[in-house]
Each structure stands twice: as structure tokens, then as C-alpha cells.
MARBA-3410 file (N, C-alpha, C, O; in Angstrom, 1 decimal):
166
5.5,-57.1,7.0,4.0,-57.0,6.9,3.3,-57.6,8.3,2.4,-57.2,8.8 ~ 4.0,-58.7,8.6,3.5,-59.4,10.0,3.5,-58.3,11.1,2.5,-58.2,11.8 ~ 4.8,-57.5,11.2,5.0,-56.7,12.3,3.9,-55.7,12.3,3.6,-55.2,13.3 ~ 3.3,-55.3,11.2,2.2,-54.1,11.3,1.0,-54.7,11.4,0.2,-53.9,11.8 ~ 0.5,-55.9,11.1,-0.5,-56.5,11.3,-0.7,-57.1,13.0,-1.8,-57.2,13.6
0.5,-57.4,13.4,0.4,-57.8,15.0,1.0,-57.0,16.1,1.6,-57.5,17.1 ~ 0.7,-55.8,15.7,1.3,-54.7,16.7,2.8,-55.1,16.8,3.1,-55.1,18.0 ~ 3.6,-55.3,15.9,5.0,-55.6,16.1,5.7,-54.1,16.1,5.1,-53.1,16.3 ~ 7.1,-54.2,15.9,8.0,-52.9,16.1,7.9,-52.4,14.6,8.4,-53.0,13.7 ~ 7.3,-51.1,14.3,7.2,-50.6,12.8,8.4,-50.1,12.4,8.4,-49.7,11.3
9.6,-50.0,13.2,10.9,-49.3,13.1,11.4,-50.0,11.7,11.9,-49.5,10.8 ~ 11.1,-51.4,11.8,11.7,-52.4,10.6,11.1,-52.2,9.3,11.6,-52.9,8.4 ~ 9.9,-51.2,9.1,9.4,-51.3,8.0,9.7,-49.9,7.3,9.8,-49.8,6.1 ~ 9.9,-48.9,8.2,10.0,-47.5,7.4,11.7,-47.1,7.8,12.3,-47.6,8.8 ~ 12.1,-46.3,7.1,13.4,-45.7,7.3,13.2,-44.6,8.3,12.2,-43.8,8.0
13.8,-44.5,9.2,13.7,-43.4,10.2,14.8,-42.3,10.1,16.0,-42.5,10.2 ~ 14.3,-41.0,9.8,15.3,-40.2,9.5,15.1,-38.9,10.7,14.2,-38.8,11.6 ~ 16.3,-38.0,10.6,16.2,-36.9,11.6,15.4,-35.7,10.8,15.6,-35.3,9.6 ~ 14.5,-35.4,11.5,13.6,-34.2,11.3,14.6,-33.0,11.0,15.6,-32.7,11.7 ~ 14.0,-32.4,9.9,14.8,-31.0,9.8,14.0,-30.0,9.8,12.9,-30.1,9.3
14.4,-28.8,10.4,13.3,-27.9,10.7,13.1,-27.1,9.4,14.1,-27.0,8.7 ~ 11.8,-26.5,9.0,11.7,-25.7,7.9,12.4,-24.5,8.0,12.7,-24.1,9.1 ~ 12.7,-23.8,7.1,13.4,-22.6,7.0,12.1,-21.5,7.4,10.9,-21.6,7.1 ~ 12.7,-20.5,8.2,11.5,-19.5,8.4,11.5,-18.7,7.0,12.6,-18.5,6.4 ~ 10.2,-18.3,6.5,9.7,-17.9,5.5,10.6,-16.1,5.8,10.6,-15.5,6.9
11.1,-15.6,4.7,11.6,-14.2,4.6,10.3,-13.3,5.1,9.1,-13.6,4.9 ~ 10.5,-12.4,5.7,9.3,-11.2,6.3,8.8,-10.9,4.8,9.3,-11.0,3.7 ~ 7.4,-10.4,5.1,6.9,-9.8,3.8,7.5,-8.3,3.6,8.3,-7.8,4.4 ~ 7.1,-7.7,2.6,7.8,-6.4,2.5,7.0,-5.2,3.1,7.6,-4.1,3.1 ~ 5.8,-5.4,3.6,5.3,-4.6,4.5,5.7,-4.5,5.5,5.5,-3.3,6.0
6.3,-5.6,6.4,6.7,-5.9,7.7,7.8,-4.7,8.0,8.9,-4.7,7.5 ~ 7.5,-4.0,8.7,8.4,-2.6,9.7,7.9,-2.1,10.8,7.3,-2.8,11.5 ~ 8.1,-1.0,11.0,7.6,-0.3,12.1,6.0,-0.7,12.7,5.1,-0.5,11.9 ~ 5.5,-1.0,14.0,4.3,-1.2,14.4,3.7,-2.7,14.1,2.9,-3.2,14.8 ~ 4.3,-3.5,13.0,4.2,-4.7,12.7,4.8,-5.7,13.5,6.0,-5.5,13.7
4.0,-6.9,14.2,4.3,-8.2,14.9,3.9,-9.2,14.0,3.0,-9.0,13.2 ~ 4.7,-10.4,14.3,4.3,-11.6,13.7,4.1,-12.9,14.9,4.9,-13.1,15.8 ~ 3.0,-13.6,14.6,3.0,-14.7,15.5,2.2,-15.9,15.0,1.0,-15.8,14.9 ~ 2.8,-16.8,14.7,2.5,-17.8,14.4,1.9,-17.6,12.5,0.9,-18.2,11.9 ~ 2.7,-16.9,12.1,2.4,-16.4,10.6,1.4,-15.6,10.4,1.0,-15.5,9.2
0.7,-14.9,11.4,-0.3,-14.0,11.2,0.6,-12.5,11.9,1.0,-12.3,13.0 ~ 0.5,-11.7,10.7,1.1,-10.7,10.8,0.0,-9.6,11.5,-1.2,-9.7,11.1 ~ 0.3,-8.7,12.4,-0.4,-7.6,13.1,0.3,-6.2,13.1,1.5,-5.9,13.2 ~ -0.8,-5.5,12.8,-0.1,-3.8,12.8,-1.3,-3.2,13.8,-2.5,-3.2,13.8 ~ -0.5,-2.6,14.7,-1.2,-1.6,15.8,-0.1,-0.4,15.8,1.1,-0.6,16.0
-0.6,0.5,15.5,0.6,1.6,16.0,0.7,2.0,17.2,1.7,2.4,17.7 ~ -0.7,2.0,18.0,-0.7,2.4,19.2,-1.5,1.4,20.0,-2.1,0.6,19.4 ~ -1.6,1.5,21.3,-2.2,0.5,22.1,-3.7,0.5,22.3,-4.4,-0.5,22.7 ~ -4.0,1.8,22.0,-5.6,2.1,22.1,-6.1,2.1,20.6,-7.3,2.3,20.4 ~ -5.4,2.0,19.8,-5.9,2.0,18.4,-6.6,0.5,17.9,-6.5,-0.5,18.5
-7.2,0.7,16.9,-7.7,-0.7,16.2,-6.5,-1.4,15.5,-5.5,-0.7,15.1 ~ -6.6,-2.6,15.4,-5.8,-3.2,14.9,-5.7,-3.9,13.5,-6.8,-3.7,13.0 ~ -5.0,-4.5,12.8,-4.9,-5.1,11.5,-4.2,-6.3,11.6,-3.0,-6.3,12.0 ~ -5.0,-7.5,11.0,-4.4,-9.0,10.9,-4.3,-9.0,9.4,-5.0,-8.5,8.5 ~ -3.1,-9.6,9.3,-2.7,-10.1,8.0,-2.2,-11.3,7.6,-1.3,-11.7,8.3
-2.7,-12.3,6.5,-2.6,-13.6,6.6,-2.1,-14.0,5.0,-2.8,-13.5,4.1 ~ -1.2,-14.6,4.8,-0.8,-14.8,3.2,-2.0,-16.0,2.9,-2.2,-17.0,3.6 ~ -2.8,-15.5,1.7,-3.5,-16.5,1.0,-3.0,-16.5,-0.5,-3.2,-15.6,-1.3 ~ -2.3,-17.6,-0.6,-1.5,-17.5,-1.8,-1.0,-16.6,-2.4,0.1,-16.3,-1.9 ~ -1.2,-16.1,-3.1,-0.5,-14.7,-3.7,-1.1,-13.2,-3.3,-0.6,-12.2,-3.8
-2.3,-13.2,-2.4,-2.8,-12.1,-1.8,-2.8,-12.4,-0.2,-2.5,-13.5,0.3 ~ -3.0,-11.2,0.5,-3.1,-11.1,2.0,-4.5,-11.0,2.2,-5.2,-10.4,1.3 ~ -5.0,-11.6,3.2,-6.2,-11.5,3.8,-6.0,-10.5,5.1,-5.2,-10.7,6.0 ~ -6.8,-9.3,4.9,-6.6,-8.0,5.8,-7.7,-8.3,6.4,-8.7,-8.7,5.9 ~ -7.7,-8.1,7.7,-8.9,-7.9,8.8,-8.7,-6.8,9.6,-7.6,-6.8,10.3
-9.7,-5.6,9.8,-9.4,-4.6,10.7,-10.4,-4.9,11.9,-11.6,-5.2,11.7 ~ -9.9,-4.8,13.0,-10.5,-5.2,14.3,-10.4,-3.8,15.3,-9.6,-2.9,15.4 ~ -11.7,-3.9,16.0,-11.5,-2.5,16.9,-10.7,-3.0,18.0,-10.2,-4.1,18.1 ~ -10.6,-1.9,18.9,-9.9,-2.4,20.1,-10.6,-3.3,20.9,-10.1,-4.2,21.5 ~ -12.0,-3.0,21.0,-12.4,-3.9,21.8,-12.8,-5.3,21.0,-13.5,-6.1,21.7
-12.5,-5.6,19.7,-12.6,-7.0,19.3,-13.4,-7.0,18.1,-13.0,-7.9,17.3 ~ -14.4,-6.3,17.8,-15.5,-6.5,17.0,-14.8,-6.3,15.2,-14.2,-5.2,14.8 ~ -15.0,-7.3,14.5,-14.5,-6.7,13.2,-15.1,-5.7,12.4,-16.3,-5.6,12.1 ~ -14.2,-4.8,12.0,-14.8,-3.7,11.3,-14.7,-3.6,9.6,-15.6,-3.0,9.0 ~ -13.6,-4.2,9.0,-13.3,-4.2,7.8,-12.6,-5.4,7.4,-11.7,-5.7,8.2
-12.8,-6.2,6.3,-12.2,-7.4,5.5,-12.3,-7.1,4.3,-13.2,-6.6,3.7 ~ -10.7,-7.7,3.7,-10.8,-7.9,2.3,-9.2,-8.6,1.9,-8.3,-8.8,2.8 ~ -9.0,-8.7,0.9,-7.8,-9.3,0.5,-6.9,-8.2,-0.7,-7.5,-7.5,-1.4 ~ -5.8,-8.3,-0.7,-4.9,-7.3,-1.2,-3.7,-7.7,-1.5,-3.2,-8.3,-0.5 ~ -2.7,-7.5,-2.8,-1.3,-7.8,-3.1,-0.3,-7.3,-1.8,-0.5,-6.4,-1.1
0.5,-8.1,-1.7,1.6,-7.9,-0.7,1.9,-6.3,-0.7,1.6,-5.6,0.3 ~ 2.3,-5.8,-1.7,2.7,-4.4,-1.9,1.6,-3.3,-1.4,1.9,-2.2,-1.0 ~ 0.6,-3.8,-1.5,-0.6,-2.8,-0.7,-0.8,-3.0,0.7,-1.5,-2.2,1.3 ~ -0.3,-4.2,1.4,-0.9,-4.2,2.6,-0.3,-3.0,3.6,-1.0,-2.7,4.6 ~ 0.7,-2.4,3.3,1.2,-1.4,4.6,0.2,-0.3,4.5,-0.5,0.0,5.4
0.1,0.3,3.2,-0.5,1.3,3.1,-2.3,1.1,3.4,-2.9,2.1,3.9 ~ -2.9,0.0,3.2,-4.2,-0.3,3.9,-4.1,-0.4,4.8,-5.1,0.1,5.5 ~ -3.0,-1.0,5.7,-3.4,-1.1,7.3,-3.4,0.2,8.0,-4.1,0.4,8.9 ~ -2.6,1.0,7.4,-2.4,2.3,8.1,-3.7,3.1,7.7,-4.0,3.9,8.6 ~ -4.4,3.2,6.7,-5.5,3.8,6.4,-6.9,3.3,7.1,-7.9,4.0,7.4
-6.6,2.0,7.4,-7.9,1.3,8.0,-7.8,1.4,9.5,-8.8,1.3,10.2 ~ -6.4,1.6,10.0,-6.6,1.9,11.4,-6.5,3.2,11.9,-6.4,3.5,13.1 ~ -6.6,4.2,10.7,-6.9,5.2,10.9,-8.7,5.8,11.1,-9.2,6.8,11.6 ~ -9.2,4.5,10.2,-10.7,5.2,10.3,-11.3,3.9,11.4,-12.6,3.7,11.5 ~ -10.5,3.2,12.2,-11.4,2.3,13.0,-12.1,3.3,14.1,-13.3,3.1,14.4
-11.6,4.3,14.6,-12.2,5.0,15.7,-13.7,5.4,15.0,-14.7,5.1,15.7 ~ -13.9,5.9,14.0,-15.3,6.3,13.5,-16.0,5.3,12.9,-17.2,5.5,12.7 ~ -15.4,3.9,12.5,-16.3,2.5,12.3,-16.8,1.8,13.6,-17.9,1.2,13.6 ~ -15.8,2.1,14.8,-16.1,1.8,16.1,-17.5,2.3,16.5,-18.3,1.7,17.3 ~ -17.8,3.5,15.9,-18.9,4.3,16.6,-20.2,4.0,15.9,-21.3,3.8,16.4
-19.7,4.0,14.5,-20.9,3.5,13.6,-20.8,2.4,12.9,-20.2,2.4,11.8 ~ -21.2,1.4,13.3,-21.2,-0.1,12.6,-22.3,-0.3,11.5,-22.8,-1.4,11.6 ~ -22.6,0.6,10.6,-23.9,0.5,9.8,-23.5,0.1,8.6,-24.5,-0.2,7.9 ~ -22.4,-0.1,8.1,-22.2,-0.7,7.0,-21.3,-2.1,7.0,-20.7,-2.6,8.0 ~ -21.2,-2.4,5.9,-20.6,-4.1,5.8,-19.2,-3.9,5.9,-18.6,-3.0,5.3
-18.7,-4.8,6.5,-16.9,-4.8,6.5,-16.3,-5.0,5.2,-15.3,-4.4,5.0 ~ -16.9,-5.8,4.2,-16.3,-5.7,2.9,-16.3,-4.6,2.0,-15.5,-4.4,1.1 ~ -17.4,-3.9,2.5,-17.6,-2.7,1.6,-16.4,-1.6,2.0,-15.7,-1.0,1.3 ~ -16.4,-1.5,3.3,-15.6,-0.5,4.0,-14.2,-0.8,3.7,-13.4,0.1,3.5 ~ -13.7,-2.1,3.6,-12.6,-2.6,2.9,-12.3,-1.9,1.3,-11.5,-1.1,0.9
-13.3,-2.6,0.6,-13.1,-1.8,-0.7,-13.1,-0.5,-1.1,-12.3,-0.1,-2.0 ~ -14.1,0.4,-0.2,-13.9,1.7,-0.5,-12.7,2.3,-0.1,-12.2,3.3,-0.7 ~ -12.0,1.8,1.0,-10.9,2.3,1.5,-9.4,1.9,0.4,-8.5,2.7,0.3 ~ -9.5,1.0,-0.1,-8.6,0.5,-1.1,-8.9,1.1,-2.3,-7.9,1.3,-3.1 ~ -10.1,1.6,-2.7,-10.2,2.3,-4.2,-10.0,3.8,-3.6,-9.7,4.7,-4.4
-10.1,4.2,-2.4,-9.7,5.7,-2.1,-8.3,5.9,-1.8,-7.9,7.0,-1.5 ~ -7.6,4.6,-1.8,-6.1,4.8,-1.8,-5.4,4.6,-3.4,-4.3,4.9,-3.6 ~ -6.0,4.2,-4.2,-5.7,3.9,-5.5,-6.2,5.3,-6.2,-5.6,5.6,-7.2 ~ -7.2,6.2,-5.7,-7.3,7.4,-6.6,-6.8,8.5,-6.0,-7.1,9.6,-6.5 ~ -6.1,8.6,-5.2,-5.4,10.0,-4.2,-4.1,9.8,-4.6,-3.6,8.7,-4.8
-3.5,11.3,-4.8,-1.9,11.6,-5.3,-1.1,11.6,-3.6,0.0,11.2,-3.4 ~ -1.9,12.1,-2.6,-1.4,12.2,-1.4,-0.4,10.7,-1.0,-0.6,9.6,-1.3 ~ 0.6,11.2,-0.5,1.8,9.9,-0.3,1.5,9.2,1.1,1.8,8.1,1.5 ~ 0.7,10.1,1.9,0.5,9.8,3.4,-1.0,9.0,3.4,-2.1,9.4,2.9 ~ -0.9,7.8,4.1,-2.1,7.0,4.0,-2.8,7.6,5.3,-4.1,7.6,5.3
-2.4,8.1,6.0,-3.1,8.7,7.6,-3.8,9.9,6.8,-4.9,10.1,7.1 ~ -3.2,10.6,5.8,-3.9,11.8,5.5,-5.4,11.3,4.4,-6.6,11.7,4.4 ~ -4.8,10.6,3.8,-5.9,9.9,3.1,-7.1,9.6,3.7,-8.2,9.9,3.2 ~ -6.9,8.9,4.5,-7.8,8.3,5.5,-8.6,9.2,6.3,-9.6,8.9,6.8 ~ -7.9,10.3,6.4,-8.6,11.3,7.2,-9.6,12.2,6.4,-10.6,12.7,6.9
-9.0,12.3,4.8,-9.9,13.2,4.1,-10.6,12.4,3.2,-11.4,13.0,2.5 ~ -10.6,11.3,3.0,-11.6,10.4,2.1,-12.7,10.0,2.8,-12.6,9.7,4.0 ~ -14.0,9.9,1.9,-15.1,9.5,2.1,-15.0,8.1,2.5,-14.3,7.4,1.7 ~ -15.6,7.3,3.4,-15.4,6.0,3.6,-16.8,5.0,2.8,-16.8,3.8,2.9 ~ -17.8,5.7,2.2,-18.6,5.1,1.8,-19.1,6.1,0.3,-19.0,7.3,0.0
-19.7,5.0,-0.6,-20.3,5.9,-1.7,-21.6,6.5,-1.2,-22.4,6.0,-0.5 ~ -21.5,7.7,-1.7,-22.7,8.8,-0.9,-24.0,7.9,-1.5,-24.6,7.6,-0.5 ~ -24.5,7.4,-2.7,-25.6,7.0,-2.8,-25.9,5.4,-2.6,-27.0,4.9,-3.1 ~ -24.9,4.8,-1.9,-25.2,3.3,-1.7,-25.9,3.0,-0.4,-25.5,3.3,0.7 ~ -27.1,2.2,-0.7,-27.6,2.0,0.7,-27.1,1.2,1.8,-26.4,0.2,1.5
-27.2,1.4,2.7,-26.8,0.8,4.1,-27.7,-0.1,4.4,-28.8,-0.1,3.9 ~ -27.4,-1.0,5.4,-28.5,-2.1,5.9,-29.8,-1.2,6.7,-30.9,-1.5,6.7 ~ -29.2,0.1,7.2,-30.4,0.8,8.0,-30.9,1.9,6.9,-31.5,2.9,7.5 ~ -30.8,1.9,5.6,-31.5,2.8,4.8,-32.9,2.0,4.6,-32.9,0.8,4.3 ~ -34.2,2.8,4.7,-35.5,2.3,4.5,-35.3,2.3,3.1,-34.4,2.9,2.6
-36.4,1.3,2.4,-36.2,1.0,1.1,-37.0,2.3,0.1,-37.8,3.0,0.7 ~ -36.8,2.4,-0.9,-37.3,3.7,-1.8,-38.9,3.4,-1.8,-39.3,2.3,-1.9 ~ -39.6,4.6,-1.6,-40.9,4.7,-1.3,-41.9,4.4,-2.8,-42.9,3.9,-2.8 ~ -41.0,5.1,-4.1,-41.2,4.7,-5.4,-41.2,3.4,-5.8,-40.2,2.7,-5.5 ~ -42.2,2.8,-6.5,-41.9,1.4,-7.0,-41.4,1.7,-8.6,-41.5,2.7,-9.1
-40.9,0.7,-9.1,-40.1,0.7,-10.5,-41.2,-0.4,-10.9,-41.0,-0.7,-12.1 ~ -42.4,-1.2,-10.3,-42.9,-2.0,-10.9,-44.2,-1.5,-11.3,-44.8,-0.6,-10.8 ~ -44.6,-2.3,-12.7,-45.9,-1.9,-13.3,-47.0,-1.5,-12.1,-46.9,-1.9,-11.0 ~ -47.8,-0.8,-12.6,-49.1,-0.6,-11.8,-49.8,-1.9,-11.3,-50.2,-2.1,-10.1 ~ -49.9,-2.8,-12.2,-50.9,-3.9,-11.8,-50.0,-4.9,-11.1,-50.6,-5.7,-10.4
-48.5,-5.1,-11.3,-47.7,-5.9,-10.5,-47.7,-5.2,-9.0,-47.4,-6.0,-8.0 ~ -47.9,-4.1,-8.9,-47.5,-3.3,-7.7,-48.7,-3.4,-6.9,-48.4,-3.5,-5.6 ~ -50.2,-3.5,-7.4,-51.3,-3.6,-6.7,-51.2,-5.0,-6.3,-51.6,-5.3,-5.2 ~ -50.8,-6.1,-7.1,-50.9,-7.5,-6.5,-50.0,-7.6,-5.4,-50.3,-8.3,-4.5 ~ -48.7,-7.1,-5.5,-47.9,-7.2,-4.4,-48.6,-6.5,-3.2,-48.7,-7.2,-2.1
-49.2,-5.4,-3.2,-49.8,-4.5,-2.0,-51.0,-5.7,-1.5,-51.1,-5.9,-0.3 ~ -51.7,-6.3,-2.2,-53.0,-7.3,-2.0,-52.1,-8.1,-1.1,-52.4,-7.9,0.1 ~ -51.2,-8.8,-1.3,-50.3,-9.9,-0.9,-49.8,-9.3,0.5,-49.8,-10.0,1.5 ~ -49.5,-8.2,0.5,-48.8,-8.0,2.0,-50.1,-7.7,3.0,-50.1,-7.9,4.2 ~ -51.1,-7.3,2.4,-52.3,-7.1,3.2,-52.7,-8.4,4.0,-53.0,-8.4,5.2
-52.6,-9.5,3.5,-53.2,-10.7,3.7,-52.5,-11.4,5.0,-52.9,-12.5,5.4
END
């Protein structure tokens, strides 16, 4: 104890062992052509000018982010390991359209893509991505104006209108 308090040699206090490197984790089931890994972050980019997907393990699921070739985030969500490959391919196929039109939320784009993949019989994610609508038809987007008709009672609507004029 005296050595620790008086800046003495600490080697006498602790057993010093030889560090052993941790074993490399096994590659995930989705790893294949087009996938690379750097510091436990998996990336999928089938062509240099395509958008790209990054996948990071979060417990039992994987967080998947779709990025445009220029860098902005286009879609984001989580999925089980078995769904990552199909989602990555479908998301990358949609990246050009989403890069041009950024009017929807990243989480909504991801959810719509995941739902579309679950409800189609086609085995090719690229075909599914090209033929499936990316948003629900009646879902408002941030740029959709509010409805002109009110669901409020007439007295409440009148009070609200008066408050807006002030």
C-alpha cells in the first residue's frame, strides 16, 4: 500500500500477465459480395457511384443506415441479422430516388422498405425495390400542407381562429 501512495513501483501490487488478443468474431450471415468490414462496421456498396449501407450490431439486431453517395443519411432502422442482406440491396436500389427527393423521414423510408420486402413474393430485392412504392399513399410528409377542414367543434375552431389573429 505504501508503494501505491508514495508513487512507488506498482508491479509489486498486481499480477502482470501477458495480454491475449480477443478472437475475431465470425462474419455475419449477410456478409458476401459487395460487403466490407472496418472496425466492426459492415458496409455494402455494390458500385462506387451507388449509395451505401452501413450495418452495426446492436445486441441481437443490426442498425442499418443508408447514405447517399455524397454523404447525407437517407434511411435508418434496425433489423435481424437474417434480413440485413435483402434490406441493404433494396435500400441501395432506392438511394438515387431518395437522394433527389429528401421529403420523407429516414426511419419511415426504412420501415416502408422493410414492410415491402415482407409482403412480396419476388425473390430479387432489386426488383422488389424498383417495383414497390416507397411511402404509404395517404401518409403526410413534412411538406404536405395541413388539411383545410377542421375536426374541432365550431366553438373551439372560432376560439382558435381568434387566437391566431392576435
